[in-house]
C-alpha positions in Angstrom: -23.4 50.5 -5.3 -21.9 53.6 -3.6 -18.2 53.3 -2.8 -17.2 53.8 0.9 -15.4 56.9 1.9 -11.6 56.7 2.3 -11.9 56.6 6.1 -14.6 53.9 6.0 -12.7 51.9 3.5 -9.6 52.0 5.7 -11.7 50.7 8.6 -13.2 48.0 6.5 -9.7 46.9 5.2 -8.4 46.8 8.8 -11.5 44.9 10.0 -11.1 42.5 7.0 -7.5 41.8 8.0 -8.4 41.3 11.6 -11.1 38.8 10.8 -9.0 37.1 8.1 -6.0 36.9 10.5 -8.3 35.4 13.2 -9.7 33.0 10.7 -6.4 32.0 9.2 -4.7 31.5 12.6 -7.7 29.4 13.7 -7.8 27.5 10.5 -4.1 26.9 10.6 -4.4 25.6 14.1 -7.3 23.3 13.3 -5.7 22.0 10.1 -2.4 21.5 11.9 -4.1 19.4 14.7 -6.1 17.5 12.1 -3.1 16.9 10.0 -1.1 15.7 13.0 -3.8 13.2 14.1 -4.4 11.9 10.6 -0.7 11.6 9.7 -0.2 9.5 12.8 -2.9 7.1 11.6 -2.3 7.1 7.9 0.9 6.3 5.9 2.8 8.3 3.4 1.4 6.4 0.4 -2.2 7.4 1.4 -1.3 11.1 1.1 0.7 10.2 -2.1 -2.4 8.8 -3.8 -4.4 11.9 -3.0 -1.4 14.0 -4.2 -1.6 12.2 -7.6 -5.1 13.5 -8.1 -4.3 17.0 -7.0 -3.4 18.4 -10.4 -6.6 17.0 -12.0 -8.8 18.4 -9.2 -7.0 21.8 -9.0 -7.3 22.5 -12.7 -10.9 21.4 -12.8 -11.8 23.6 -9.8 -10.1 26.5 -11.6 -12.0 26.0 -14.8 -15.3 25.8 -12.9 -14.7 29.2 -11.5 -13.7 30.4 -15.0 -12.3 33.7 -13.7 -15.9 35.0 -13.5 -15.7 35.4 -9.8 -12.8 37.9 -10.1 -14.7 39.6 -12.9 -17.8 40.0 -10.7 -15.6 41.5 -8.0 -14.0 44.0 -10.4 -17.3 45.1 -12.0 -18.6 48.5 -10.6 -22.2 47.4 -11.1 -23.5 43.8 -11.2 -26.9 42.6 -12.2 -28.9 39.5 -11.4 -28.2 38.5 -15.0 -24.5 38.6 -14.4 -24.8 36.3 -11.3 -27.1 33.9 -13.0 -24.8 33.7 -16.1 -21.7 33.0 -13.9 -23.6 30.4 -11.9 -24.9 28.5 -14.9 -21.6 28.5 -16.6 -19.8 27.2 -13.5 -22.3 24.4 -12.9 -22.3 23.3 -16.6 -18.5 23.1 -16.6 -18.5 21.2 -13.3 -20.8 18.5 -14.8 -18.7 18.3 -17.9 -15.4 18.0 -16.0 -16.9 15.4 -13.6 -18.0 13.3 -16.6 -14.5 13.6 -18.2 -12.7 12.5 -15.0 -15.2 9.7 -14.5 -14.5 8.2 -17.9 -10.8 9.0 -17.7 -10.4 7.4 -14.3 -9.0 4.1 -15.7 -6.4 6.0 -17.7 -5.3 7.9 -14.6 -5.0 4.6 -12.7 -2.9 3.1 -15.5 -0.7 6.2 -15.7 0.4 5.8 -12.1 0.1 2.0 -12.1 -2.2 2.1 -9.0 -5.6 0.4 -9.6 -7.2 2.0 -6.6 -7.0 5.4 -8.2 -9.8 4.5 -10.6 -12.4 4.5 -7.8 -10.7 7.3 -5.9 -10.9 9.5 -8.9 -14.6 8.9 -9.6 -15.7 9.5 -6.0 -13.3 12.4 -5.2 -14.4 14.2 -8.4 -17.9 14.7 -6.9 -16.4 17.7 -5.1 -16.3 19.5 -8.4 -20.1 19.7 -8.6 -20.5 20.4 -5.0 -18.0 23.3 -5.1 -19.6 24.8 -8.2 -22.7 25.5 -6.1 -20.8 27.6 -3.6 -18.8 29.9 -6.0 -21.4 32.6 -6.5 -22.8 32.8 -2.9 -19.2 33.2 -1.7 -18.5 35.8 -4.4 -21.5 37.8 -3.2 -20.0 37.8 0.4 -16.6 38.9 -1.0 -18.2 41.8 -2.9 -19.9 42.9 0.3 -16.6 42.6 2.2 -18.4 40.3 4.7 -15.1 38.9 5.9 -16.5 38.0 9.3 -19.2 35.8 7.8 -16.7 34.1 5.4 -14.3 33.5 8.4 -17.1 31.8 10.4 -18.1 29.6 7.5 -14.6 28.5 6.8 -14.0 27.7 10.5 -17.2 25.6 10.7 -16.3 23.7 7.5 -12.7 23.0 8.8 -14.0 21.6 12.1 -16.5 19.4 10.2 -13.7 18.2 7.9 -11.5 17.4 10.8 -14.0 15.5 12.8 -15.0 13.5 9.8 -11.5 12.8 8.7 -10.1 11.8 12.1 -13.1 9.6 12.9 -12.7 7.7 9.6 -9.0 7.4 9.8 -9.3 6.0 13.4 -11.8 3.5 12.1 -9.5 2.2 9.4 -10.8 3.9 6.3 -7.3 4.7 5.2 -7.0 7.0 2.1 -10.8 7.1 1.9 -10.9 9.1 5.1 -9.3 12.0 3.1 -11.8 11.6 0.3 -15.0 11.3 2.3 -14.1 14.0 4.8 -13.6 16.5 1.9 -16.9 15.7 0.3 -18.7 16.0 3.6 -17.0 19.3 4.5 -17.7 20.9 1.0 -21.3 19.8 1.2 -21.7 21.6 4.6 -20.2 24.7 3.1 -22.8 24.8 0.3 -25.7 24.3 2.8 -24.4 27.1 5.1 -23.9 29.5 2.1 -27.4 28.8 0.8 -28.9 29.4 4.2 -27.0 32.7 4.8 -26.9 34.3 1.4 -30.3 33.0 0.4 -29.6 33.3 -3.3 -30.8 31.1 -6.1 -30.6 31.8 -9.8 -33.7 33.5 -11.2 -32.6 34.1 -14.7 -31.0 32.5 -17.7 -27.6 32.4 -19.3 -26.7 35.6 -21.1 -24.0 35.4 -23.8 -23.5 39.2 -23.7 -23.0 39.1 -19.9 -20.6 36.2 -20.2 -18.6 37.9 -22.9 -18.3 41.0 -20.8 -17.1 39.1 -17.7 -14.8 36.7 -19.6 -13.0 39.6 -21.4 -11.5 40.4 -18.0 -11.8 37.1 -16.1 -10.5 35.1 -19.1 -7.1 36.6 -18.9 -7.0 36.0 -15.1 -8.2 32.5 -15.7 -5.4 31.8 -18.1 -2.8 33.2 -15.7 -4.3 31.2 -12.8 -4.3 28.1 -15.0 -0.6 28.5 -15.7 0.0 29.0 -11.9 -2.2 26.0 -11.0 -0.6 23.6 -13.5 2.9 24.7 -12.5 2.2 24.4 -8.7 0.7 20.9 -9.2 3.1 19.5 -11.8 5.5 18.5 -9.0 3.1 16.0 -7.5 2.3 14.7 -11.0 6.0 14.2 -11.9 7.0 12.8 -8.4 4.2 10.3 -8.4 5.1 9.1 -11.9 8.9 9.1 -11.8 9.3 8.0 -8.1 6.6 6.5 -5.9 3.5 7.1 -3.9 5.6 7.0 -0.8 8.0 9.7 -2.1 5.0 11.8 -3.1 3.6 11.3 0.4 6.8 12.8 2.0 6.7 15.7 -0.5 3.0 16.3 0.1 3.5 16.4 3.9 6.4 18.8 3.6 4.6 21.0 1.2 1.5 20.9 3.4 3.4 22.2 6.4 5.1 24.9 4.3 1.8 25.9 2.8 0.1 26.0 6.1 1.3 29.5 6.9 2.3 30.6 3.4 -0.7 29.6 1.3 -3.3 30.4 4.0 -1.7 33.9 4.5 -1.6 34.4 0.8 -5.3 33.6 0.6 -6.0 36.0 3.4 -4.1 38.7 1.5 -6.1 38.0 -1.7 -9.5 37.9 -0.1 -8.9 41.2 1.6 -6.6 43.1 -0.7 -8.3 42.5 -4.1 -11.8 43.5 -3.2 -10.5 46.4 -1.1 -8.2 47.7 -3.9 -11.1 47.3 -6.4 -13.3 49.4 -4.2 -10.6 52.1 -4.2 -9.8 52.0 -7.9 -11.4 55.4 -8.5 -8.7 56.9 -6.3 -5.3 55.6 -7.2 -3.5 57.5 -4.4 -5.6 55.9 -1.7 -5.1 52.5 -3.2 -1.4 52.9 -3.2 -1.4 54.1 0.4 -3.4 51.0 1.4 -0.9 48.9 -0.6 2.1 50.3 1.3 0.5 49.6 4.7 -0.4 46.0 3.8 3.0 45.2 2.4 4.8 46.3 5.7 2.5 44.0 7.7 2.7 41.1 5.4 6.5 41.1 5.1 7.2 41.3 8.8 4.9 38.5 9.8 5.6 36.0 7.0 9.4 36.3 7.3 9.1 35.6 11.0 6.9 32.5 10.6 8.6 30.9 7.5 12.2 31.3 8.7 11.4 29.9 12.1 9.6 26.9 10.5 12.6 26.4 8.3 14.9 26.4 11.3 12.9 24.0 13.4 11.8 21.7 10.6 13.5 18.5 11.8 12.5 18.5 15.5 9.0 19.7 14.6 8.5 16.7 12.2 9.6 14.3 14.9 7.4 15.9 17.6 4.4 16.4 15.5 4.0 13.3 13.2 6.7 11.0 14.6 10.0 9.9 13.1 8.3 7.9 10.3 7.9 11.2 8.5 11.5 12.4 9.1 12.4 12.1 5.4 10.1 15.1 4.7 12.1 17.4 7.0 14.8 18.4 4.5 12.1 19.0 1.8 10.2 21.2 4.3 13.2 23.4 4.8 13.7 23.9 1.1 9.9 24.5 0.4 9.9 27.1 3.2 12.4 29.1 1.1 10.3 28.5 -2.0 7.1 29.8 -0.3 8.8 32.8 1.5 7.6 35.4 -0.9 4.2 34.0 -1.8 2.0 36.3 0.3 3.9 39.5 -0.5 3.8 38.7 -4.2 0.0 38.3 -3.9 -0.2 41.9 -2.6 1.5 43.0 -5.8 -0.7 40.8 -8.0 -3.9 42.1 -6.3 -2.8 45.7 -6.9 -2.0 45.0 -10.6 -5.4 43.2 -11.1 -7.3 46.0 -9.3 -5.7 48.5 -11.6 -7.2 46.5 -14.5 -3.9 45.3 -16.0 -4.9 41.6 -16.2 -2.6 41.0 -19.2 0.4 42.0 -16.9 -0.5 39.2 -14.5 -0.7 36.8 -17.4 2.8 37.8 -18.7 4.3 37.5 -15.2 2.9 34.0 -14.9 4.1 32.8 -18.3 7.6 34.1 -17.9 8.2 32.7 -14.4 6.4 29.4 -15.1 8.2 28.8 -18.4 11.5 29.1 -16.5 10.1 26.8 -13.8 9.2 24.1 -16.2 12.7 24.2 -17.7 14.3 23.9 -14.3 11.9 21.0 -13.4 12.9 19.2 -16.6 16.6 19.6 -15.7 16.2 18.4 -12.1 13.5 15.7 -12.2 15.8 12.7 -12.7 18.2 13.6 -9.9 16.1 13.5 -6.7 13.0 15.0 -5.1 15.4 17.2 -3.0 17.1 18.6 -6.1 13.6 19.3 -7.6 12.7 21.3 -4.5 15.9 23.4 -4.8 14.9 24.1 -8.4 11.5 25.3 -7.2 13.1 27.6 -4.6 15.4 29.2 -7.2 12.4 29.8 -9.5 10.5 31.3 -6.6 13.2 33.9 -6.2 13.3 34.7 -9.9 9.5 35.1 -9.9 9.8 37.6 -7.1 12.3 39.6 -9.2 9.9 39.7 -12.2 6.9 40.5 -10.0 8.6 43.5 -8.4 9.9 44.8 -11.7 6.4 44.8 -13.1 4.9 46.4 -9.9 7.5 49.2 -10.3 6.2 49.7 -13.9 2.6 49.9 -12.7 3.1 52.1 -9.7 5.9 54.3 -10.9 7.8 53.7 -7.6 11.5 52.9 -7.5 12.6 49.3 -6.7 14.4 50.7 -3.6 11.2 52.0 -2.2 9.2 48.9 -3.1 11.8 46.6 -1.4 12.2 48.8 1.7 9.7 46.8 3.8 11.8 43.7 3.4 15.1 45.0 4.7 14.3 44.7 8.4 12.5 41.4 8.2 15.3 39.9 6.1 18.1 40.9 8.5 16.0 40.0 11.5 15.2 36.6 9.9 18.9 35.9 9.3 19.7 36.6 13.0 16.7 34.5 14.1 18.0 31.5 12.1 21.5 31.7 13.6 20.2 32.1 17.2 17.5 29.5 16.9 19.8 26.9 15.2 22.3 27.5 18.0 19.7 26.9 20.6 18.6 23.7 18.9 22.1 22.4 18.9 22.4 22.4 22.7 20.2 19.3 23.1 19.1 16.2 21.2 15.6 16.1 22.7 13.3 17.2 19.9 10.7 18.7 22.4 13.4 20.9 24.0 14.8 21.8 20.6 11.4 23.1 19.6 11.0 25.0 22.8 14.5 26.5 23.0 14.6 27.2 19.3 11.3 29.0 19.1 11.8 31.1 22.2 15.3 32.2 21.2 14.4 32.7 17.6 11.4 34.9 18.1 13.3 36.9 20.8 16.1 37.5 18.4 13.8 38.5 15.5 11.9 41.0 17.6 15.1 42.4 19.2 17.0 42.9 16.0 14.0 44.4 14.2 13.6 46.9 17.1 17.3 47.8 17.0 17.0 48.5 13.3 14.2 51.0 13.9 11.1 48.9 13.5 8.1 50.0 15.6 5.0 47.9 16.1 3.0 51.1 16.0 3.7 51.2 12.2 1.2 48.3 11.8 -1.6 50.8 12.2 -0.2 53.3 9.8 -0.5 53.6 6.0 2.0 55.8 4.3 2.4 56.7 0.6 4.9 54.7 -1.4 5.7 57.4 -4.0 9.1 58.9 -3.9 11.2 61.3 -5.9 13.9 58.8 -6.8 
């Protein structure tokens, strides 16, 4: 496969970001509307029970992928043997994990002391086998940088998921509405991918191919496994130590914090990692692309997350009614915890594209080991204290991440952190102005309106006064310096 020229790659990266932005804004809007409708019809304990299964499903999904998808993206040349090997491995692991969860379902129900979880686990686990069928077709689209196709698929799946979920919730399915809608949506994803990609395995499993891919993907898998276990250990602990209702409030708060942060992080990964990999023969061009991406990501994510933090309480009341108000303080803290997620993913994508998978693993182990320690120290106080611990660890992870990026790129920390100065100061000004605007009325609808208008105006105005220019969104400049 011939690599695109620098100019063509720049265009493809830009187009990738445009389509990913359109997709993520659309998906965020769809998921937001769906979440609002379902949260009004369901109760916190329904979300809590699904949250209790999150860690088992997330780890299983990760093991199914096995890191082979990233390895296929990284490989300069892929053969049909490689794709068939990855597919057969994924599917075999999926059946094994489904069987394991099926027989362990009574133990999971006993662990949480909720009998209904036995049947929920056995049905919900079917998504593992369904998802395994879509990994390789989706990987082929990523390799081809077919971001528009991926965006359309994800939008269709989100709409199907929403229609199914809302219809079932309205008809009294309760927690099963969350389960069945997920199964239906993931099945639709597989059918669309098979129709578009038109790929079926035509070979057999190759140990040599697997060994080659796993030598790279295995390290990433271990790092992602640490990340997944850590990010899902909170639902596990809250569900066990507290209650399904408490976990429901936490899950709703985390869902709203993740709506912009996690979806934007996924967009960054889907665009940056394949694009950086395609440029790994020219380190300078890769670093120029990295610098341009970082400026865009930092400016947007600080605006969105700090505004969400500021308006958390009136938004909760307006969107899902006052019955969910206990999730508002958690949402504010989790917004701080998620503030750096997308920008750190840019660094991780760069490090992985440069082939230093062991560095990603080291970063994960150091930050997550500290996170588990903080969790152990805070879990018996309250869910709020646990969230504050997560926010502190998030900041420490950012420090470790940038130190390692400095080592990989050879740039000074001052240069690497430069894109954050204007968004940080503008965000602080936005918080003060928006909070002041909210305080002038007790009507939550007017609080959202006044706070958002005043906050965004303050953010843009302060950033312009500090020298920010929107024209910089279209420019890529080198990050090297002589410090």
